[in-house]
N, C-alpha and C positions, 0 to 999 in steps of 0.2 A: 548551505543548510546542514551539511554533515558535521558531526561532532567527533570527539575522540574517546568518548566513554564506551568501553567494551567490557562486559563481564561474560564469563563462560560457565556453563554447567557441564562439567566433564561427564557425569553420568548419562545425561541425555544428549550430550554433544551439541547443545544449543548455545547460542551466544546472544546476549542482549546488547544492542547497539543504539546509541543516541543518534537520531536521524534528523531532528529539527527542534526548534523552539515552538511551543504551543502558540505563542503570539504570532508566528509566521504562517499559521494554518487557519485562516478564518472559516467560519461556518459556510458550507456550500462550495468549498474549493477543493481542487485536486492539485497535487504536486508530485514532481518526480525528483527522487533523491537517489544517491548512490551510497551504499553502505556495505562494507565487508565484501566488496567485489560484485555486488548485486545491484540491479536497478529495482527500486521499490517505488510503487505508486501509493501515495498517501492521500486519504480522503477524509474530509470533515463533514459528516452527515448529522445535522442538527446538534452539533456539539460533541458527538462521539466520533473518534478517529478509527479508521480502518486501513489496513495495509494489504496490498496484493503484489504479487510479482509484477514488476513494471513493464514486462515485455509481453505483448499480446501473443497468444499461441497461434493465431491465424497467420500472420506474416511479420511478426516482430515489431509491430507498431508500439509507440510510447503511450501506454495507458495513463500514466501520470500527467500527460498533456491533453488528455481527453476531456470532453464536456461532461460535467457531473449534473444530473437532473434527478433530484431526490437522492435515492440510493443506487442509481444506475449510471455507470460511466460508459461513454461511447468512444471507442478507439478512433482517433482522428484519421487513421489511414484508410480503413475499409468499413467502418461502422459497426464492428462487432460490439455487442453490449453485454455488460456483466453487472450483477448485483454486487456492489462492493462490500456488503455486509457478510456475504457467504462465498463469493467467487463464482457463483453459479452463472453460466451463460444464460441469457434471457430467452433464447429460442430453442436451444439444444440441451436437453436434460443431461445427456451423457458428458457434457463439457463443464468441468468445474476447475477454475483457475486457482493456483496456489495462493493462499492467504497466510498472513502472519499475525500473531497476537501483538497488540499495541498496549504499551504501558505509559501512563502520564504521571510523572513525578514533578510536581511544581510546574515549571515552564518547560521541562525536558520531555520530549517525545522519544520513547524508546520502542524498538521493535525486537521481537524474539525471532532469530533466524536459526534454521536447522543446521 
């Protein structure tokens, strides 16, 4: 699922990386991809794509392999849950997981990484 398109923004030190084809990410699905040395969890919630750091902060579980229920993903290892639209942990307000902006250009799904 990873691609080779990378653009960088020197001023903000961000890079935009192609991580998937839109056609590979059906509504209601979660996917794990690797881009620019990072694991990214990609989610399609009602046609809108969201990206979180793919490594659960609890014990390193694979969030992109978790069950997506509406906008909540459940880590398959220990059940931690996050709102994929914000990265907010569902029980502990103090925990917010890293999220990344997603851009869709035609069939290309791009993510902006710091």
